[in-house]
DRENDONU-80770 format. One record per residue: residue in three letters; x, y, z of N, C-alpha, C in turn. Coordinates in steps of 0.02 Angstrom, whole numbers, padded with zeros to 5 digits, always signed. Example, Ala and Ser with C-alpha at 12.3 -4.5 7.8 and 13.67 -1.06 7.14 Angstrom:
! residues 2
ALA+00660-00284+00390+00615-00225+00390+00660-00165+00390SER+00642-00112+00354+00684-00053+00357+00645+00002+00394
//
This chain:
! residues 282
MET+01496+03340+00549+01521+03401+00579+01513+03397+00655ARG+01566+03417+00690+01565+03415+00763+01575+03485+00790TYR+01534+03504+00839+01541+03571+00869+01539+03565+00944ILE+01589+03595+00977+01592+03593+01050+01557+03655+01077LEU+01502+03644+01111+01462+03698+01140+01487+03713+01210ASP+01513+03774+01220+01539+03793+01285+01517+03864+01303ASP+01545+03891+01357+01524+03956+01380+01552+04013+01338ARG+01590+03997+01286+01615+04048+01239+01581+04042+01171SER+01528+04002+01168+01494+03989+01104+01447+04047+01085SER+01445+04061+01020+01399+04111+00994+01365+04084+00932LEU+01302+04101+00925+01262+04084+00866+01253+04148+00825VAL+01279+04148+00763+01278+04208+00721+01233+04195+00661LEU+01180+04235+00654+01129+04223+00603+01129+04278+00551GLU+01148+04261+00489+01145+04308+00433+01073+04320+00413GLY+01060+04375+00378+00994+04389+00351+00987+04357+00282GLY+00955+04395+00236+00947+04368+00169+00875+04363+00146GLY+00829+04398+00181+00759+04396+00159+00730+04326+00163MET+00698+04304+00110+00665+04239+00111+00715+04181+00111ARG+00778+04195+00096+00829+04142+00103+00835+04122+00177GLY+00808+04163+00221+00811+04147+00292+00772+04085+00311VAL+00733+04057+00265+00698+03994+00282+00749+03938+00294PHE+00808+03945+00265+00862+03897+00281+00877+03900+00355THR+00883+03961+00382+00896+03971+00453+00838+03944+00495CYS+00776+03953+00471+00718+03925+00507+00727+03850+00517GLY+00749+03816+00466+00759+03744+00471+00813+03726+00521VAL+00868+03764+00519+00922+03753+00567+00898+03763+00638LEU+00864+03819+00650+00843+03836+00718+00789+03788+00745ASP+00745+03765+00701+00695+03716+00723+00729+03652+00746ASN+00781+03632+00711+00817+03572+00731+00853+03583+00798LEU+00882+03642+00807+00916+03657+00870+00867+03656+00928MET+00808+03686+00918+00757+03686+00971+00733+03616+00987GLU+00725+03576+00935+00702+03507+00945+00751+03468+00988ARG+00815+03486+00982+00868+03449+01019+00889+03485+01083GLY+00857+03541+01098+00873+03577+01159+00940+03611+01158ILE+00964+03630+01099+01029+03663+01093+01021+03738+01102ARG+01054+03765+01152+01052+03837+01167+01123+03864+01170PHE+01130+03926+01148+01195+03961+01149+01193+04017+01201PRO+01248+04028+01236+01248+04082+01285+01241+04152+01254PHE+01259+04156+01190+01256+04220+01155+01235+04208+01083SER+01181+04242+01062+01158+04238+00992+01150+04308+00965ILE+01160+04315+00900+01154+04380+00868+01126+04370+00797GLY+01077+04412+00779+01045+04405+00714+01036+04471+00678VAL+01038+04467+00613+01031+04526+00570+00971+04516+00524SER+00927+04565+00519+00872+04564+00472+00830+04501+00481ALA+00825+04459+00429+00787+04397+00436+00816+04353+00491GLY+00881+04358+00502+00912+04321+00557+00888+04344+00625ALA+00874+04409+00631+00847+04435+00693+00775+04411+00703CYS+00736+04412+00650+00666+04388+00654+00663+04315+00674ASN+00701+04274+00639+00700+04202+00654+00732+04187+00721GLY+00782+04226+00740+00815+04217+00804+00769+04230+00863LEU+00722+04276+00855+00675+04290+00909+00632+04228+00925SER+00609+04193+00873+00570+04133+00885+00612+04078+00917TYR+00676+04076+00900+00722+04028+00932+00731+04045+01005MET+00738+04110+01020+00749+04130+01089+00688+04117+01133SER+00629+04122+01105+00568+04109+01144+00550+04034+01144GLY+00588+03994+01107+00576+03922+01106+00514+03901+01068GLN+00493+03942+01019+00432+03927+00982+00449+03891+00917LYS+00462+03827+00923+00480+03786+00865+00424+03788+00813GLY+00442+03798+00751+00394+03798+00695+00363+03866+00682ARG+00371+03913+00728+00339+03978+00720+00368+04016+00660ALA+00434+04018+00653+00465+04054+00598+00449+04022+00531LYS+00448+03955+00529+00429+03920+00468+00357+03936+00449PHE+00313+03935+00498+00243+03950+00485+00235+04021+00457SER+00273+04067+00485+00270+04137+00463+00298+04145+00392ASN+00354+04113+00378+00389+04124+00315+00362+04083+00257ILE+00329+04027+00271+00306+03983+00217+00230+03978+00217ASP+00201+03953+00271+00128+03941+00272+00089+04007+00265LEU+00109+04058+00302+00072+04120+00300+00087+04161+00237LEU+00145+04150+00208+00159+04182+00144+00110+04156+00091ALA+00098+04091+00092+00050+04062+00044-00020+04089+00056LYS-00037+04102+00119-00104+04125+00135-00113+04200+00123TYR-00064+04240+00145-00073+04313+00144-00036+04348+00087ASP+00011+04313+00055+00048+04342-00002+00075+04412+00017TYR+00114+04414+00071+00134+04478+00100+00197+04508+00069VAL+00222+04480+00015+00280+04508-00021+00258+04529-00091GLY+00273+04590-00111+00254+04611-00178+00259+04686-00189LEU+00262+04704-00252+00269+04775-00270+00208+04817-00250ARG+00150+04785-00243+00090+04825-00228+00096+04859-00160TYR+00136+04831-00115+00144+04862-00050+00186+04926-00053LEU+00224+04933-00108+00261+04996-00117+00213+05054-00125PHE+00154+05041-00153+00105+05094-00164+00063+05107-00101THR+00053+05056-00060+00010+05065-00001+00050+05080+00063GLN+00111+05053+00067+00151+05062+00127+00222+05086+00113ARG+00238+05100+00050+00306+05117+00030+00355+05062+00051ASN+00334+05000+00043+00370+04943+00070+00362+04883+00023ILE+00414+04843+00016+00410+04784-00027+00371+04728+00007MET+00359+04735+00073+00321+04685+00111+00268+04719+00153ASP+00219+04680+00174+00166+04706+00216+00190+04706+00288PHE+00225+04760+00307+00253+04763+00374+00199+04769+00428LYS+00142+04798+00412+00088+04802+00460+00065+04732+00480LEU+00063+04688+00432+00044+04618+00445+00100+04583+00482LEU+00162+04591+00459+00219+04555+00486+00236+04574+00558PHE+00232+04639+00573+00256+04662+00638+00201+04687+00685GLU+00139+04681+00663+00084+04699+00707+00035+04641+00715LYS+00003+04621+00660-00048+04570+00665-00019+04501+00679PHE+00038+04484+00647+00067+04418+00657+00086+04407+00731PRO+00129+04450+00760+00151+04436+00830+00097+04447+00882GLN+00046+04486+00866-00006+04500+00915-00065+04452+00912GLU-00083+04431+00850-00145+04393+00842-00136+04325+00808ILE-00103+04324+00751-00103+04264+00709-00056+04210+00737ILE+00006+04230+00752+00055+04184+00783+00087+04221+00841PRO+00051+04228+00896+00074+04270+00952+00144+04252+00975TYR+00183+04304+00986+00251+04294+01010+00251+04286+01085ASP+00290+04239+01111+00293+04226+01182+00345+04271+01215TYR+00325+04333+01230+00371+04381+01259+00395+04359+01329LYS+00352+04325+01366+00371+04302+01433+00427+04251+01430ALA+00421+04204+01382+00473+04153+01376+00540+04185+01355TYR+00536+04234+01310+00596+04269+01289+00627+04307+01347ALA+00587+04342+01386+00612+04382+01442+00645+04338+01495SER+00620+04277+01503+00647+04232+01554+00707+04192+01530ALA+00722+04195+01466+00780+04158+01439+00844+04188+01467PRO+00888+04148+01496+00950+04175+01525+01002+04195+01474GLU+00995+04170+01413+01045+04183+01362+01036+04254+01332ARG+01091+04281+01307+01089+04347+01276+01069+04341+01202PHE+01032+04391+01178+01015+04394+01107+01021+04466+01084VAL+01057+04476+01029+01071+04543+01002+01041+04548+00932MET+01010+04604+00918+00983+04619+00851+01020+04680+00823VAL+01039+04676+00760+01081+04727+00730+01041+04772+00683THR+01051+04837+00689+01021+04885+00643+01077+04929+00616THR+01061+04970+00566+01107+05020+00541+01080+05089+00558ASN+01121+05128+00593+01102+05196+00612+01108+05242+00552CYS+01053+05272+00531+01054+05313+00470+01096+05377+00479ILE+01102+05401+00540+01139+05462+00552+01214+05450+00550THR+01237+05396+00582+01308+05382+00586+01332+05335+00531GLY+01286+05295+00503+01306+05244+00454+01338+05184+00486GLU+01336+05180+00552+01368+05126+00589+01317+05076+00615PRO+01339+05015+00630+01293+04966+00658+01276+04982+00730ASN+01214+04971+00749+01193+04975+00819+01173+04905+00841TYR+01192+04887+00902+01179+04820+00928+01133+04825+00988PHE+01073+04797+00982+01022+04805+01033+01008+04740+01069GLU+01002+04744+01134+00976+04690+01175+00915+04716+01213GLU+00858+04684+01203+00797+04707+01235+00752+04646+01249LYS+00732+04639+01312+00688+04584+01331+00625+04607+01368GLU+00625+04668+01391+00571+04690+01435+00513+04722+01399SER+00526+04762+01348+00474+04800+01314+00455+04768+01247PRO+00395+04739+01242+00373+04711+01178+00373+04763+01122GLU+00354+04824+01137+00352+04877+01086+00422+04891+01060ARG+00470+04895+01104+00539+04910+01082+00569+04850+01045ILE+00553+04790+01065+00576+04731+01029+00553+04734+00956ILE+00489+04750+00947+00462+04754+00879+00494+04812+00841ASP+00505+04868+00873+00539+04925+00841+00608+04904+00815ILE+00644+04867+00856+00713+04847+00838+00712+04797+00780VAL+00671+04745+00786+00672+04694+00733+00644+04721+00668ARG+00596+04768+00672+00571+04800+00611+00627+04841+00578ALA+00663+04878+00618+00718+04918+00591+00772+04873+00561SER+00788+04819+00595+00840+04773+00571+00820+04742+00504SER+00755+04739+00490+00729+04707+00429+00710+04757+00374SER+00720+04822+00386+00699+04873+00338+00752+04884+00284LEU+00742+04851+00228+00790+04853+00173+00795+04923+00144PRO+00855+04943+00123+00861+05009+00091+00822+05012+00025TYR+00796+05071+00010+00761+05086-00052+00689+05059-00054VAL+00679+04996-00033+00612+04966-00040+00573+04963+00026CYS+00602+04990+00079+00567+04995+00143+00577+05065+00171PRO+00528+05093+00205+00537+05158+00236+00586+05154+00294ILE+00617+05210+00310+00661+05213+00369+00619+05200+00432ALA+00645+05158+00476+00612+05143+00539+00647+05183+00594HIS+00619+05180+00654+00648+05217+00710+00651+05174+00773VAL+00708+05179+00807+00716+05148+00872+00738+05202+00920ASP+00700+05212+00973+00714+05266+01021+00717+05334+00987GLY+00677+05342+00933+00675+05405+00897+00731+05415+00847ILE+00776+05366+00841+00833+05371+00795+00818+05334+00731PRO+00830+05365+00672+00815+05331+00609+00862+05272+00597MET+00833+05216+00578+00870+05153+00569+00848+05118+00506LEU+00894+05077+00480+00878+05032+00424+00910+04963+00437ASP+00902+04920+00389+00927+04851+00391+00998+04846+00419GLY+01006+04803+00469+01072+04793+00499+01123+04767+00450GLY+01099+04734+00396+01146+04707+00347+01185+04758+00309ILE+01164+04821+00311+01202+04873+00277+01270+04882+00309ALA+01270+04885+00376+01332+04901+00412+01368+04839+00439ASP+01331+04786+00454+01364+04726+00481+01321+04665+00465SER+01330+04639+00405+01288+04584+00380+01297+04519+00418ILE+01359+04505+00439+01374+04443+00475+01416+04463+00536PRO+01384+04477+00592+01419+04509+00649+01461+04461+00691VAL+01503+04423+00658+01545+04375+00694+01598+04410+00736ARG+01626+04464+00711+01677+04500+00749+01647+04531+00812TYR+01586+04554+00808+01553+04582+00867+01545+04527+00920ALA+01523+04468+00898+01516+04412+00945+01582+04396+00979CYS+01635+04395+00940+01702+04381+00968+01721+04435+01018GLY+01707+04498+01001+01724+04553+01045+01685+04553+01110GLN+01628+04520+01111+01588+04514+01171+01610+04455+01215GLY+01661+04419+01191+01688+04364+01230+01662+04296+01210PHE+01636+04291+01148+01608+04228+01124+01638+04210+01056PRO+01703+04192+01055+01738+04179+00992+01724+04111+00960ASN+01692+04066+00998+01677+03999+00973+01613+04003+00932SER+01619+04028+00871+01560+04046+00831+01532+03988+00791PHE+01465+03981+00794+01427+03937+00751+01387+03983+00706ILE+01406+03987+00643+01380+04038+00597+01332+04006+00547VAL+01273+04034+00542+01224+04011+00493+01219+04062+00437LEU+01243+04043+00378+01241+04086+00319+01185+04064+00273THR+01165+04108+00228+01109+04093+00183+01130+04094+00110ARG+01195+04091+00098+01221+04086+00030+01270+04027+00027ASN+01281+04001-00034+01329+03947-00044+01400+03973-00031ARG+01445+03928-00013+01515+03946-00004+01543+03973-00069GLY+01583+04025-00064+01614+04055-00122+01576+04114-00150TYR+01514+04124-00127+01476+04181-00152+01508+04246-00130ARG+01509+04295-00175+01532+04362-00159+01487+04412-00195LYS+01476+04470-00164+01435+04522-00195+01477+04563-00244GLN+01443+04588-00295+01476+04631-00344+01488+04700-00313ILE+01548+04726-00322+01564+04792-00296+01530+04845-00338LYS+01492+04888-00305+01453+04938-00340+01487+05006-00340LYS+01472+05045-00392+01496+05114-00396+01443+05161-00368GLU+01463+05222-00355+01417+05271-00329+01357+05278-00377ALA+01297+05278-00348+01236+05282-00389+01198+05345-00369LEU+01170+05378-00418+01132+05440-00406+01073+05428-00360TYR+01039+05370-00370+00980+05357-00329+00997+05351-00255ASN+01059+05331-00240+01080+05328-00170+01076+05397-00137LYS+01101+05447-00173+01099+05515-00147+01027+05542-00146LEU+00987+05523-00195+00919+05546-00198+00877+05518-00140PHE+00886+05454-00126+00848+05422-00073+00868+05448-00004TYR+00934+05456+00006+00959+05469+00073+01002+05532+00075ARG+00978+05584+00044+01017+05646+00040+01028+05677+00109LYS+00985+05662+00157+00993+05689+00224+01043+05650+00266PHE+01065+05592+00240+01107+05547+00279+01171+05529+00241PRO+01220+05573+00238+01281+05559+00200+01320+05499+00226HIS+01319+05488+00292+01355+05430+00319+01321+05365+00300LEU+01255+05366+00295+01219+05308+00272+01235+05294+00198GLN+01239+05346+00158+01258+05338+00088+01325+05302+00082LYS+01372+05323+00123+01439+05293+00122+01436+05220+00144ALA+01396+05206+00195+01390+05137+00219+01361+05091+00165ILE+01310+05116+00129+01280+05077+00075+01331+05064+00020LEU+01370+05115+00005+01421+05108-00048+01474+05057-00029GLN+01491+05054+00035+01545+05009+00058+01520+04940+00077ARG+01455+04932+00078+01425+04871+00105+01453+04808+00073ASN+01453+04804+00008+01472+04742-00026+01545+04724-00014ALA+01588+04775-00014+01659+04762-00002+01670+04735+00069ILE+01635+04764+00117+01642+04741+00187+01613+04671+00194TYR+01557+04658+00162+01526+04592+00163+01574+04540+00135ASN+01604+04555+00079+01651+04507+00048+01711+04495+00092ALA+01737+04548+00123+01794+04540+00168+01776+04497+00228THR+01716+04505+00253+01693+04464+00309+01689+04391+00290LEU+01664+04377+00230+01661+04308+00206+01731+04279+00196ASP+01778+04321+00172+01847+04298+00166+01874+04276+00234TYR+01860+04317+00285+01883+04303+00353+01850+04240+00380ILE+01785+04233+00370+01749+04174+00395+01775+04110+00363GLU+01784+04111+00297+01807+04051+00262+01879+04033+00283GLU+01919+04084+00296+01987+04071+00320+01986+04038+00389MET+01945+04065+00434+01940+04037+00501+01908+03968+00500GLU+01860+03959+00455+01828+03894+00447+01879+03842+00425ASP+01920+03859+00376+01970+03813+00350+02022+03795+00403LYS+02033+03839+00450+02081+03827+00505+02049+03789+00562GLY+01983+03777+00557+01948+03742+00610+01932+03785+00670LEU+01932+03851+00661+01921+03897+00717+01849+03923+00719MET+01811+03911+00667+01741+03930+00666+01701+03875+00631THR+01639+03867+00650+01595+03818+00619+01542+03854+00579VAL+01533+03833+00517+01486+03868+00473+01436+03818+00444LEU+01373+03837+00446+01321+03798+00414+01290+03842+00360ARG+01289+03817+00298+01264+03856+00241+01232+03809+00192PRO+01190+03833+00146+01161+03790+00095+01215+03756+00054GLN+01207+03691+00042+01254+03653+00002+01231+03645-00070LYS+01166+03640-00079+01138+03634-00146+01138+03703-00179PRO+01143+03706-00246+01139+03771-00281+01077+03808-00260LEU+01086+03870-00238+01031+03909-00210+00982+03931-00265GLN+00918+03919-00253+00866+03938-00302+00816+03988-00272VAL+00829+04011-00212+00784+04057-00177+00815+04126-00175ASP+00777+04177-00197+00804+04245-00193+00774+04281-00133ARG+00793+04344-00125+00774+04382-00065+00699+04389-00057VAL+00662+04396-00112+00589+04404-00108+00553+04346-00141GLU+00581+04286-00133+00553+04226-00163+00481+04213-00138LYS+00438+04190-00184+00369+04175-00167+00349+04104-00185ASP+00396+04065-00214+00382+03997-00233+00386+03952-00171ILE+00328+03928-00148+00324+03891-00086+00365+03826-00089SER+00366+03793-00147+00404+03731-00153+00479+03743-00144LYS+00504+03798-00172+00575+03814-00164+00591+03832-00092LEU+00546+03870-00060+00557+03889+00009+00556+03828+00055SER+00510+03783+00042+00504+03723+00084+00566+03679+00076ALA+00592+03674+00016+00652+03634+00004+00712+03663+00040LEU+00718+03729+00041+00774+03761+00074+00768+03754+00150TYR+00707+03758+00176+00695+03745+00247+00718+03675+00265GLU+00697+03626+00226+00715+03556+00240+00790+03546+00237GLU+00823+03580+00191+00896+03574+00187+00929+03599+00251GLY+00905+03657+00275+00932+03684+00337+00921+03636+00396TYR+00861+03608+00400+00845+03561+00453+00891+03499+00450ASP+00898+03472+00390+00938+03411+00382+01012+03423+00396LEU+01039+03479+00374+01109+03493+00386+01122+03503+00461ALA+01075+03536+00495+01083+03546+00567+01079+03480+00605SER+01036+03435+00581+01028+03371+00615+01092+03329+00611ALA+01134+03344+00561+01196+03306+00553+01253+03333+00596VAL+01242+03389+00629+01294+03418+00672+01293+03383+00739ASP+01352+03362+00760+01359+03329+00826+01379+03383+00876PHE+01331+03404+00917+01344+03455+00968+01370+03420+01031VAL+01428+03439+01053+01459+03410+01112+01463+03463+01167LYS+01433+03449+01224+01433+03496+01279+01487+03478+01329
//
């Protein structure tokens, strides 16, 4: 695979929970080779992993997603009882970046490239696109909101506005990247080619969970159809040679809340190996 890196290049990072270890492998390889994009954008796990890429901390995302998962076991139903969350967000967004694997905010702030993190606005049901390099507190607020899955995570807040996972409103923000003037997209997906989500019908629990947010209810209901349409568009552009896509090639065995370290490690290695095969031409 050959990719021409120019001033119109964008790096687009899908989420996918623990499937994001594929992205960790890709980004570690890019950092190892000194590959930087003028514009990057990440959603949910893509935003988390993208932050480590932007600060140039090779191996940090892998350490967080694999090594520390084995040590701290921070994914599980028990956190629903203690934090109303499927994951230990206090550990992930407080102790990890501050103490265990400190985030290099200075390196991120000094990076000349743009980085955008996507959230879903609970009031409007629309995607919000944030760029923040100066305030560590606001950076954490944004990435936490971008990673807050519906139903299994509490609503987060950015600037006092209720937010949830960016994947609800814009799972793969390739059109936003193009609209910002970066149409030469290098897209990292976390599903095999041909995958599509099942279209869901209106569910009572949707109204029960988010009765105060009717626009959010609508966004959740439309999410899968919009996601599928975006994949249709990406595959069409890929087939025409207008976009470059890196995705798992082997049958995917990792789910959103995967805890099997061997499966996660294998998916990380696949991402690293596939990225190493890309010929980046500047």
